[in-house]
C-alpha positions in Angstrom: 18.2 -37.7 64.3 16.5 -38.1 67.0 15.2 -41.8 67.0 11.1 -42.2 66.5 9.1 -43.3 69.0 7.1 -46.3 68.5 3.6 -45.6 68.9 1.7 -48.7 70.6 -1.4 -47.5 70.2 -3.6 -49.4 66.8 -5.5 -47.9 64.9 -9.3 -50.6 64.5 -8.7 -52.5 61.2 -12.5 -52.1 59.4 -13.0 -54.5 56.7 -16.1 -54.6 55.1 -17.8 -57.7 53.8 -17.4 -55.9 50.7 -15.2 -53.6 49.2 -16.6 -54.0 46.5 -19.3 -52.0 46.6 -17.2 -49.1 48.9 -14.9 -48.6 45.9 -18.1 -48.2 43.4 -20.1 -46.7 45.9 -17.6 -43.7 45.7 -16.2 -44.8 41.8 -12.5 -42.3 42.4 -12.0 -42.7 39.0 -15.1 -42.3 37.7 -14.9 -39.2 38.7 -11.7 -38.4 37.5 -12.4 -39.7 34.4 -15.4 -37.6 34.1 -13.1 -34.4 34.7 -10.5 -35.0 33.1 -13.1 -35.4 30.2 -15.3 -32.1 30.8 -11.6 -30.7 31.0 -10.5 -32.3 28.0 -13.8 -30.8 26.1 -13.8 -27.5 27.9 -10.3 -27.9 26.1 -11.6 -28.6 23.1 -14.1 -25.7 22.8 -11.4 -22.9 23.4 -9.6 -24.3 20.6 -12.1 -24.4 18.3 -13.7 -20.9 19.5 -9.6 -19.7 18.4 -9.6 -21.2 15.6 -13.3 -19.2 14.4 -12.0 -16.0 15.6 -8.9 -16.8 13.6 -11.3 -17.2 11.2 -13.3 -15.0 11.2 -10.5 -12.3 11.6 -8.6 -13.4 8.2 -12.2 -13.1 6.6 -12.3 -9.3 8.0 -9.4 -8.4 6.7 -9.6 -10.3 3.6 -13.6 -8.3 2.7 -11.2 -5.0 4.4 -8.9 -5.4 1.7 -11.0 -5.6 -0.3 -13.0 -3.1 0.6 -9.9 -1.1 0.4 -8.9 -1.8 -3.5 -12.4 -0.9 -4.3 -12.0 2.7 -2.7 -8.7 3.0 -4.1 -9.9 2.5 -7.0 -13.2 4.3 -7.3 -10.9 7.2 -5.9 -8.0 6.8 -9.2 -11.3 6.4 -11.3 -12.4 9.7 -10.2 -9.2 11.6 -10.2 -8.5 10.6 -14.5 -11.9 11.6 -15.1 -11.7 14.8 -12.8 -8.1 15.4 -14.8 -10.0 14.9 -18.6 -12.3 17.4 -17.8 -10.0 19.7 -16.7 -8.1 18.6 -19.1 -11.1 19.4 -21.3 -12.4 23.0 -19.7 -8.7 23.8 -19.8 -8.6 23.6 -24.2 -11.7 24.7 -24.7 -10.8 27.8 -22.6 -8.4 28.3 -23.9 -10.0 27.8 -27.5 -12.7 30.3 -26.6 -10.0 33.0 -25.4 -8.2 32.7 -28.4 -11.6 33.1 -30.3 -12.3 36.3 -27.8 -9.3 37.9 -28.8 -9.4 37.4 -32.1 -13.0 39.0 -32.1 -11.5 41.9 -29.9 -9.0 42.1 -33.2 -11.8 43.2 -35.4 -13.6 45.1 -33.5 -11.1 47.3 -33.3 -10.3 47.4 -36.7 -13.6 48.0 -37.6 -14.0 50.7 -35.4 -10.4 52.4 -36.8 -12.7 52.1 -40.4 -15.3 53.4 -39.0 -13.3 56.4 -38.6 -11.8 56.3 -41.2 -14.6 55.7 -43.7 -16.0 59.3 -41.5 -13.3 61.2 -42.6 -13.8 64.1 -45.7 -10.2 63.8 -46.6 -10.3 60.0 -47.7 -10.6 59.4 -51.4 -14.2 57.4 -52.9 -12.1 54.9 -54.3 -10.1 54.6 -50.5 -13.7 54.7 -48.6 -14.7 51.6 -51.3 -11.2 49.9 -50.6 -12.2 50.3 -46.8 -15.7 49.6 -47.1 -15.3 46.2 -49.2 -12.0 45.0 -45.9 -15.2 45.3 -43.7 -17.5 43.7 -45.5 -14.7 41.0 -44.7 -13.8 41.7 -41.2 -18.1 41.2 -40.4 -17.8 38.5 -42.3 -14.0 36.9 -40.4 -16.1 38.0 -36.9 -19.5 35.8 -38.0 -16.7 33.4 -38.4 -15.3 33.7 -35.3 -19.2 34.0 -32.9 -20.0 30.5 -34.6 -16.0 28.9 -33.5 -17.3 29.9 -30.9 -20.7 28.5 -31.1 -19.2 25.0 -32.5 -16.9 24.9 -29.3 -19.3 25.3 -26.9 -21.7 22.7 -28.1 -18.7 20.1 -28.4 -17.7 20.9 -24.6 -21.5 20.6 -23.9 -22.3 17.6 -25.4 -19.1 15.5 -25.1 -19.6 16.5 -20.7 -21.0 13.8 -19.0 -24.5 13.7 -17.8 -24.3 15.1 -14.0 -27.2 15.6 -11.5 -27.1 18.8 -10.9 -27.6 20.3 -14.3 -30.9 19.3 -15.3 -31.8 21.4 -11.8 -29.8 24.6 -12.4 -31.9 24.9 -15.9 -35.3 24.5 -13.4 -36.9 28.6 -13.4 -35.1 30.0 -16.1 -37.5 29.0 -18.7 
């Protein structure tokens, strides 16, 4: 290593009369303390904002969860109502269809009886029996009509009120 040459030049020594005044006027520790305090205040505020953000996100998640649950419950409720209405409709449809088939059979028998009654080869006693049978078939036909009417009445009375129902019949009168 090379030896460092010694300087012959000396710095002037400045010694103010009151060092305390000089140090106090520049306040090096006061400025550092103030900067440290501000930095700490900013960090605390950032932490507070982060916590507030987490709280808001948590509340939003809870609200979203509650809305999703309500949505799922309403969908399930609608699905159950739809299924109940579909089941009712299918049951009534089958019943009305069976009544219709029964009525068609009665009408076929009545047409057959009408042909038999018009046959001149039939005896009066046979025609009288056919007439009695036709009367019973008319009664059965009326019973089919009554059952169909009652079934439709039950269906109409069991269905919930739908807002468009009242509008469907406007102008029909």
